[in-house]
C-alpha positions, 0 to 999 in steps of 0.5 A: 319817394322810391319806397312810395313807388315800390309800395305802389307797385306792390299794391297794384300787383296784389290787386291784380292778383286778387282780381285774377283769383276772383275772376277764376273763382267766378269762371269755376262757379259758372262752369257746368262741373260746378253746377251739381255734385255727386252723392252716394247714399243708402236707402232706408233698407240699405240699398246703395244709390249714386246720384249726380244732383243738379238744382236739387234733382238727380240727372244721373242715378244708379241704384241697386235693390230688387233690381239694378236701375240706371236712370239718366237725363236724356240728351236732347228731346226725350220721346214718349214714356215707355218708348225705346231709347238708347244712350252712350256713356263715355269717359274719354277712354271707355264707353258703354251703350245702353238700351232702355226706354223713356220715362217721365221725371218723378219726385227728385229725379230729372231723368228721362231715360231708364234701364233695368238690370243692365239690359238683362231680362228677368228670366235670363239665367245670366241675370246677376251671374258672371256675365251680368257682373262683368257688365256691372263692373264695366259700368262701375269702372267707367264711373270710378275712372276719375274722368268727366262723363259724356252722356250722348244719344244721336247727335246730342250730348252733355257732360258731367264732372268726374264722380268724386263721391266717397266710399260708394264703390264697395256697396255696388261691388256687392250688388247682384 
C-alpha cells in the first residue's frame, strides 16, 4: 500500500513537471523574441547583409555594398514615402538616433524607414573615413552587445531579441 502511495505521488510530481515544461514552452513560443530570427548572409556579389526576419519578411536590415543601408520597420504609423523620419535604436546601455526617410515596403522587406551611409552625404569627404567608421562601429557594437534592441520613434516602440546571428561582424568591420 505504501509503495502504491509513493508511486502515485511520484507520478503526480512527474506530470506536474511535464505540465510546467509544456507551459513554459508555450510561453516561449508565444513571446515576440521567438516570433522571428536574426540571419546573416552575403549577396551574390559578396556584400554582407544582417536581417531580422519575422513572418518571412525583414523588419530590420543592414547591408553594405555600393552604399551602407539601414532599413527598419518604423514604430507606429509610417508617413509618406520619402518624407523625413527619425528613429532611435537602443539596447539598454547605449542608443543611437538615425535621421532618414520613410519608404514603402518592398519584396521580402517589411521596413518603412531607411537611411543611407549612416547619414553621411555622398559628397562628404568623411564618407567611409575615420568619422564614418566610428559611427559604423558604434552601430555594430550596439547590434553585437547581446542585448535586446528597442526601436523607437516619438512615443511608439517595439523590441527585437538580441542578435544571435553567427559570423556576421567581420564582414561589416571590413565595410567602408
